[in-house]
N, C-alpha and C positions, 0 to 999 in steps of 0.2 A: 508629513506622515505623524500621524498620533501612535503613542504607546500606552495601550489601555491595561492595568492591572486587575482591576476589580469588575465584577460583575454589573455593578450600579453605573460602572464609567461606561461599560458597553451598551447597557440599555439607553442611557442619555445619547450616546453618539448614534446609534441605531434609529432613535425615534426622532433626532433630527432629521436625518437622512429620509426617512419614511414622510417626515412633514412637506420635504421637497419633492415627494414623488419619485425618489431614486431606488433604483433595483440593486442588490448586495448579493454578492458573489463571497462564499466562503472557503478558504485554503486551509483546511486542518493539518499542521505538521508537528513534529517533535523537535523542530528546529535543526541546526548545524545544517543550513542550507545548501543546496547544489543545485546543476543544473535541471534536475528532474523536477523539484519544487517550483523552479522558476517558470517551468513549462505549465504548471497548473496556474500559475500566476497569470501568465500570457494569455492562456484561455480565459480565464476569470476577467481579465482587464476588457477583453474584446467583447464579453456578453453581459458586462454590468456596468452600472453607474459607479458603484463602490465597490472596493476590492477589501475585504477583511482577513487578514491572516492570523491563524490561532497558532502560539508558540508553546508546548506544554508537553513535557515528559511525563506522560500519565502512567503513575506507578500501579493502576490497578490491572494493565495487561503484561507487566513482567512478572514472571515465576521467582519464587525465592532463590532460584540458583541463575537467574539470568542478569543482564547486564544494566539494570538499571542505575546503579550509583556511578558507573563508570560510562554510561550512553555520553556521548560528546556534547556540551554543551558552551555556546559562544553567542550570549545574546547581542552584544554589542556588533560584531560579524554580521549577524543575521540582519540585524536593523539595517545596517549600510546595504547589504544585497536587497533586502525587500525594498528599501526606497528607491534603488535603481530601477527595480522592475514596477514601481510605481504604483506598491501597495499603499492603499491610503490609511490604514490602521492595523497596528498588531495588536491583539490581546495575548498578553503573556502573565497568566496568573501563578501566584504561588499555590502549592499545592492544596494549604488550608482555604484557601479561597473556592476550589473546587470539590473538596471533601473535607468539610469541617468536621469537629469532633461531632461523634455519634452519628455519621452517615452510615445509612444501611439499606442504601437503595439500588438495584442494579438491573439491567436489562439483557436478557439471555435469549439470543436466535436459535431454534433449534435445528437440525438436519444438516446446515451447513456448514456447522461448525465443529462436528465430531471428525471429520476428516482432514488430509493435509496438514496444514499447520496446527490445527486444532487438536489433532491425534497427539502431536508432542509437546504441544503448549498447553495444557488442561487450565483452562480460566482466561486464556488470552484475549479471546474474541468476545468474553462478558465484558471483561475491561474496555475492551474497544468500543463496543456497540454503548455501554454506559457513558462512555465521556463522549462520544459525538452525539447521543442523544441530548446532554448536556449543553453542548455546543450549539446545537440546532435550534435549542430551547432560549439558550443566551442571546444569540447572534441573529436570530428569525431568518436566515438567508432566503434567497428566491433560489438560488443554486450552490451546490457544494461539490469541490473538486477533488478526484483523487486518482492516484497512478495506477496505471495498469500492472506494474511490478508487484503489487500488493493485491492480486487479482482477486484471491479468496475474501479478502476484507471488505474489496468493493462491492463483491456479489452479496456479503451479510449485510452490509449497509442498506442496499438497494432493497434487499426483502425486509428490514427492520424499518424503512420508510415507507413500504408498501403496506405491511401489517400493522404499523402506528399511525397511519394516516397522516405522517409528517407532511406539510406542504412545501416540500423541497424537491427540485431536480437535481439528480446525482449526474456528474458529467464524469466520464473515465477518460483519462488522457494516456496516449500511447508511452510506452516505456523509453526514456533517454538513457543512451549509452555512450559510454567511453567509446574514443576512436577505436580501440582494440577489442571492443564488443561487450564489454563488461557492463552489466547494469549499475547505473548511479546508485549509490547507498551511502548515508552518513556512517555507515559502519566499515566502509571499504578504507578508513584511516586507520582501523586497526590492523591492516594486513601487512606483513613485512613483504620486501622485494621478491623473495621466493613464493610466498603465499600468493602474492597478487599476480604471478605468472599462473600457479595452480589455478587460480580463480577462473581463468579464461576458460577453463574445461566446460563451466557449467554452462555458457552459451554456445560452445561447440557441441556438447552434448544435445542439447535443444535442437540446434539446426541438423546434428545427424540423425535424431529420431525423426525430425521432419521429413527430411529427405528421403528416409526409409518408408515412411507413409506415402511420400509422393512416387516412389517407386513401385508402388503396388501392396506394400505390407499391411495387412491388415490385423494380424495377432497382437494385441496390446502387449503381451508377455515379451515378445521377440525384439519390441521395439524400447522396451523399458531394460531388457539387458545390453542391448547396444549401447545406450545411454550409460548405464552402470559401469561398463567395461572403459569408456571413455573418461568417465570421473576416476576410477580408481587407479587409472594409469598414472596419475598425479600426484606427487607427494604431498603429505600433510592434508588427504582430504578423507573426508568421513560421512558417508551418506545418510542424511535423515531420512528422506524420502525421495523416490522417483515415481510420478503418477502419470497416467494417461487416463483422462477421466473425462466425463461428460461436461462440457463447458458451462453449462446451464445449471446441474444439480450437483457437480462436483463429485459424482458417484465414479468407482473406477469402472473402466471399460474391459471388456474381454476382446470383443470385436469392434474395430474401430469404424465409425460412422458418424455423420453429422456434425454440429461444432464440437472440437476436441481441444483439450487443453492438455497442453505437456507441460508439466509443473515440477520443479525439484527445488530441495531445499539441502544444502550441503555445507557441512562445519569445514572450513578451511583454517588450520589451526584451531584457535578456540573463537573464531568467528562464525556466526552462522548466517549465510546468505543465501536468499530465495530469487528463483527467476522462472519466466514461462514465456509460452510461446500459445496461440491459438490458431488453430487450422479448420478450415471447413471442407469436409469430405462430401461429396455430393456427386451421384452418378459415377462413382469410382474415379473421381479425379479431386485432387487435394490442393488447396492454395491457402496462403496466409490470411488470416484473418483477425486484424486490428481493431476491432468493435468492441 
């Protein structure tokens, strides 16, 4: 496995692969890898000749009061895990390589970014779309892989790819969970044992909301209220948002129908966690939809 730290090194690596007629899959990450990241690698490995993983804690997607400086980093550990998953190359640039002095160009997707996480993290998605567009231009992959846990992010990137005509297929991979249901996240390491127990309420609340919908409830407000009660019953929890939204537009619903996103962001102690479920409600029957 190659460790590439400059854009020039990536270009040289990719040009060699292209000359050999090889397809390229990109797995963008911020590192501190877990099984969720490795599920993206497995899918990329199935579908491409070459798998490149980026590891870059992107400063432009963190707000001034967010955890950029303390976000977990362990490149040596990440290299071992990536090599075990048969990643061919890691692109791990320093910040100055991606944002040299005088950098002044950003990519903004409108409409999908003002709700959910975008409402409470202004500028976050501008940072995401900017760095992902740069990665697409640097690596020039055939396919790129994102997790459903960051559902809004994946929808925003799909819109950017469509609107800016990037020749990249976006693949979304289902959420990977711990045995007790907690969605895997690099930020889970921040949780104390008590907070870890409280964090299980996120997935319980999502399943509670889904169960209520399956039982016939179509009022989004009633579903949100039940989910809120489940979360606030746990110590050290503070709700950022609970949403019952259209899964395509991300706009809030009043009456539940079609593809529905149940999504939430909850502070557990000082750690902000997100999770979601997708339901398909058709002909008054609801079922899970992992697409």
